[in-house]
N, C-alpha and C positions, 0 to 999 in steps of 0.2 A: 297655666296649663290650658291646652287648647282643644277644640273639637268642632263639630259642626255648630257654628253660631250663626252661624253665618249664612273650647277650647278648643287648653291648655291642653280648634280645640275646642270636649268638656271640655287640658289639660290642662307641678310643680311643679296642643298641644297642649314642660315643663314645662302644644301646644298645644305647641302646643301646645304639661302639664300641663294660675293662677288663677292654671289654674287649673283662669280660670279662672269659668270661668270664673245652685246656691242652696246647698242642702246638707243635712246631717246624714252620715253614711253616704248616700248618693246625692244629697242636696246640701250644697255648701252653706246656704244661708241659715239653715236651722241648726247647724252643728254647734255644739258647745266646744267640743274638741279638747284635747289635752294641750294646754298652752304652757306646759312646763318648759322653761328655757333650756335649750340644749347648747346654745352658744350665743354670743352677742358681739357686736362690732359697732364702732362709731365711725362715721364717714363725714367728711367735710373739713372745713378749715378750722373749726373750733372756736376761734376768737376774732371773727371778722368784725369790723366796725361798719357803721352806716355808710361811710365814704368808701370803704374798701370792697363792699359787696354790691354789685350793680343793681340787684333786685331786692335788697334788704327791705326797702320801704314798701314793697308790694305785699309783704307778709302781714298777717294779722298781728296785733300787738302781743298776743299771748306768746307767739313764737319768737318775736323780737326780744321779749323779756327773758324767756327761758333759754334761748339759743339752741334749742333742741327740737327735732321732729322725730317722734318715736315710730319705728317701722316694724310691723309684723311681717314675718316671712316664714317659709318652710324650706330650710336650707338643705334640700335633698335633690336638687335639680341642676347639677353641673351641665353646662357652663353658666347657667343663669344665676344660681346661688347654691353653694355647698359649703361644708365645713372642712377646712384644712388646718391642722395643728391648732385646733380650738378657735379658729377665726373664720367668720363668714366671708367668703370670697366669691367673685364671679361678676357677671355682667351687671346685675342689679346693684350690688354694693358699689361697684366702680362708677356706674352712672349716678348713683346717689352722691358719691363724693364730688363728682363734677357739678351736680345740682347744688350741693352745699356751698361750693365756691361762688356760685351766682347769687345765692340767697343769704349767705353769711351765717348759716347755722349748721349744726351737726346733725347727721342722720344716724340714729342709734337703732341698730337691727337687733331684734329678738326672734329666735326661731321657735316655732310651735307647730302643731298639726295643721295641715293645709285646709282641711274642711272646717276648721274653727276660726280661720283668719277674719272673715267678714263679721262674724258674731263678736269677736274680740274687738274689732274696729268700732262697731256700733255701740259696744258697751263702754267705750272710752279707754280701753287698755292701750290701744295704739292710736296714733294720729293718722296714719296711712297704712295700707298693706301693699307690699311690693314683692310679688312672688310668682312671676309668670302667670298672672291671672288673666284669663281671657275675658275681655269686655263683651258682654252680650246683654240683650234686653232683659233676660230673666234675672240676671244679677242686678242690673240697674233698678229694676222695679220690685225686687224681693219676691219673686214668684217661684212656685214649684212647676214641675213639668206639665201639670194640668191647668196652669194659669191661676192657681189659688194663691192669694196673698199670704206670705209667711213672715215678712218683715219689711222694714223701710227701704231696703235696697241701698245702693251706694252710687256715687258718681265715679267716673273713671277719667283719668288723663292718659290717653293712649300714647305709647312711646316705642312700640316694637310690633313687628308683624310675624306671626308664626302659624303653622298648620299642624295637622295630625300626621304622625308617621307610624308605620308598623315595623317592628324589629323582630328578628328571629334568632335562634341559636346559630352560631357560625356554621356555614354550609347549607343553611336553609333546608333541613332534611325533608320537610313537608312541601317544599316548592311553593311557598306562599308568595304571591306577587302583589297582592293588594288586600285591603280590608275586606273586600268582597269574597276573598278566598277563605275566610274564617268561618263560613257557614258550616255547622256541624262539628266544629272544632273548639278547642279550649283556648281561651286567651286570658292573659293576666294584665291587671291594670291597678292603678292607685285609686282608692275609694274617694268619692267626692270631687272628682275632676271632670272636666268637660269631655275628655276622651273616654271616660267610663260611659257617659251619655252617648258618645259617638258609637260605641260598641252596642249599646242597647238599641239605638236607631238602626244600625246595620243588622242586628239580629232579627228585628221585626221585618226588615226588608227580605231577609233570608226566608222566614216562614211565609211571608206574603207571596213569595215566589215559588213556594212548594218545596223549599229546602229545609234542612234542620236548623234549629236555632244555634247561636253561638253559646257555648258554656262560658259565662263570664266569671272570672275569679277576681273579686276586688280585694286589695290588701291595704292595710293601714298606711304603709309607706311604699315608695317606689322601689326601694332596695329589695323588699320582699317579692315584689312582682318580677323584678329582674332575676332573682334567684330561682323563681318558679320556671321561668323560660330557660335559664341556663341548665337546670336539672332535667329538662325535657318534660316536666309536668304540664306545661302549656306550650302550644306550638308557636305562640307569638305573644308579644306585648305591644301595647299602644301607648304612645307618648307624644310630647311636643317634638316637632322636627329637630330643632337644634339640640335638644337633650338627647334624643335618639342617636343623632349623628355623633355627638361627643361620647356617648356610651360605647358605640361601635368602635370608635377610634381608640379609646383608652382602656376599656375593660380587658384585663388579662393581656395587655399589650396589643390589643386589637384582635385577639383570637377567640373572644367569647360570643360576640353578637355581630349581626349585620342588619342594615336598614334595607327594606325591600320596597320597591316602587317609589313614587314621588309623594311629597307632602300634599295633603288635600285639605279643603275647607279652611284655608288660611284666613286668619282674623287677627285683630289687634290685642296685644297685651296692654293692660292698663294699670296705672297706679290707682288703687281704690281709696276714695276719700268719703267720709261720712256725709250723708245728705245734709244740706244746710251749711256746710263748712266751705262756702263758695270762695271766701278770701284765700284760703290755703289752696283750694283746687285751682283757682285762676293763677295764683303765683307759681304753682308747679308747672302749669302749662307754659307760662312765659319762660320759665327756667329751662324746660325741655327744648323749646324753640331756640333759646340762647346757646345751649351746648351743641345743638345741631349746626347752628350758624358758625360757631367758632371752631368746629372741627373736633372737639373733645369727644363728642358722641360717637363719631365714626371710629376714632382711635380705640375707644373701649370695645366696641363690637369687633373690630379687627383683632385686637389682642386676644379675645376669647374665641375666635373663629365663628362669630355669629353675624357676620356682615350681611348675610342674605336677609336678615330681618330688619334692616334699616328702613326708616321712614323719612320723608322729606319735611314733615310738619306735624306737630302734636295736634291732637283733637280731644274734645270732651265728649264722652259717651258716643263714640263713633261706631261701636259694635252693634250688630243687628241680632 
């Protein structure tokens, strides 16, 4: 999930939402979150051998022995990750499958609340978090908005680029053209995302400029925020750009929402890895570079209409 980092993007922009990119409620890092599984999926080749997977030897022994990398996600951000017929599908699961072929392990996805993903990662519940999480310094260092240390932070392997987008009810009845037009109005957003922080930042800019603040309505999940916009209770929602575009294209056959203006504050989505787990982090970076080089990365993005977020090379902690 993205926002001015620069989410997910805060934004599950989706930049948008991971994000995102670290707070409970509004801070991703401090959230405990409800991590009750809503769906799970295994990605990868399953039974690769050392000779059959090019990067198997790069993995720490723990993952070579288990053959599994456990992934925390929040599967509510089509096209990045969502649940269809009980299965987690989207850009991230398909990229994980391609990574699994390079590394010779399975990626097992478990869905839980977005604002609890990093806490769950640092507690050992997951090996990585992959959920449209915007890579930024705040999440890297485990800081709150005031710079106070809240946790150890995480490392990121950047694999996608996304910005924040504003969407409205179809027809745009309030004639919203950008996030700046939300001064004095009501906007809906998912709690704990970088785009919630983007709304807070813009609201301050509104009041500093002599206008009324934005009335921000944070919801536990993005579906509730969408419903608020659709009903007219909020004039707009804010999300990751690819998620907003997919929403406008698919919801009610394209008759529910529209995206207004261009994406802003584009920044990287990253695969979150626990600090100190440098072996896994570095292996993932090599794997991302490998799937970019062999073309499977671009095929996945094109399949889901997310090609505008493609990068040329993976990076570690490239967010600002």
